[in-house]
N, C-alpha and C positions, 0 to 999 in steps of 0.2 A: 273718120270713124273712131280714131284713137282719142279725139278730143271729147267725145261723148262719155267715155268710160269714167274719167274723173268726176264729171258732174253728177253721175248717178251715185257715186260713193258719198259725195257731199250731201245729196238729198237723203240718203239712208242715215248718215250720221246726224243730220239736222232733225230728222223725224224721230230718232230715238231720244234726243235731248228734249224735244217738245213734249214727249209723253211722260217725262219724269215729273212726279208731283212736287209742288213747291213746299217750302218750310211753313209750318204752322206757327202762329203767335203763341207764346207761352201763357198758360192760365195760372196766375199766381193764387195760391191757397193760403189760408191762415192756419196757424198751429192748432187751434181748437177743432178744425175740420178733419184732422188726421184720424184715420181708423186703422185697426190692426189688419195686416195682410195686404195693404195697398202699396202701390208704387207709382212712379212717374210724376212725383210732386215737384213743383217749383215754388220756392219760398224766399222771402226776404226777411232775414232775422238778425238780431243782435246777439253777440256772444256775451253771456253773463259771467260765466266762469269756465275755466279749463284746467283739468289736472291729468297729468300723464299717468297711465296705469301700467304701461309696458314700454320698455326701451331696451330692446334686445340686440346684442351684437351678433354678427354672423358666426357660425361654428367654425368654418374653414375660410379664413380671410384670403388665402392664396387662390382659391377657386373663384372664377369670375362668372357672373350671370345674375339674372334678376332675382332668383331665389336665394341669393347669398348677399342680400343687402340688409342694412339695419332695419329692424321692425319697430315702429313707434305706434302706439295706440293711446289716444287721449279721450277721456269722457268730458264732453263740453255741455254745459247747460245753456241752451239757446232759446230765444223766444221773440214774440212780437206783442202787439197790444191785446191779443186774445189769450195768451198762455205761454207756457214753457214746455220743453221736452229735452231729454238727453240725446245728444248727437255723438256718435262714435266716429272720431276722426282717425284716419290711418295714414301713416308715413308722411307724404308731402302736405296733406291736409292739416296736420298738427300745427305747422308754422303759421297757417292762415287764421287759425281759430284762437286769436288772442282776445282776452276780455276787453270789451269796448268796441271791437270791430263790428261793422255791419257787413254781412255776407249774403250772396245769392246762392242758394242750393238748387241745382238743376238735376232733374231726374232722380230725386231722392226717393228712398223706399223705407218702409217700416219693417224693422226686424223685431222679433219677440225674443226677450231675454228674461228668463225666470218669471214669465207671466206678465212682464211689463213691456211697454213700447219703447223702442229706441229708433232714432232716425239715423240713416246711413246713406252715404253716396259711394257707389262702387265704381268700377272702371268705366262704366257707361254713362256716368254722370259728371258733374262739374261743380267745384266750389270756387267762387271768385269773390274778391273783396270789392265792395262798391262804396259810394259816398255815404256818409253818416245819415241814418234814418231819423226822422223827426219824432217817432212814437216812443212811448215809455213802455218797457217790458212789464207785463202783468205776471209777477212772480208767484202769486198765490194760486194759480191754476196750472199745476205741474202734471202733464199727462203721463209722465213716466212713473208717477206714484200710484196710478190706477192699475190694479192687478186684474188681469183677464184670465178666464178659465175656459178651456176647450170643452164644449158640451156637444155630445153626439145626439142628434135628433133622429129617432126611429120613425120611418115612414110606415103608415099602415094602409 
């Protein structure tokens, strides 16, 4: 009777693992398909330029913790064969965003800043360097130069 008890727990564990959904294949989008207020984008882009806009040291260097680390923010112009957009790189992402690098942005989102679109990857996403892409960046279609305005539509 004691030998049957372990087999029932293995069946229960195996059953819960089988009901777990599998991972989905990423759907890669192009830069010109990005729209305001959207998220969950996966893109392959080249870094055209990068300039650091904030490099702040911690206020209290003796205190330890994640909120007391260096803060780095860089604005990077990234793009593919359809257009370009500004990407806001934070902390560890700044080192990966060197001009000429080809990167994959996973779970990227569109942030609005002063009426224009910016691409960002938060803690739920991933920025990784990949092999050099073959495409030439189309620099004359910058989506961050398009200014958007919030319009309230009254329903009647």
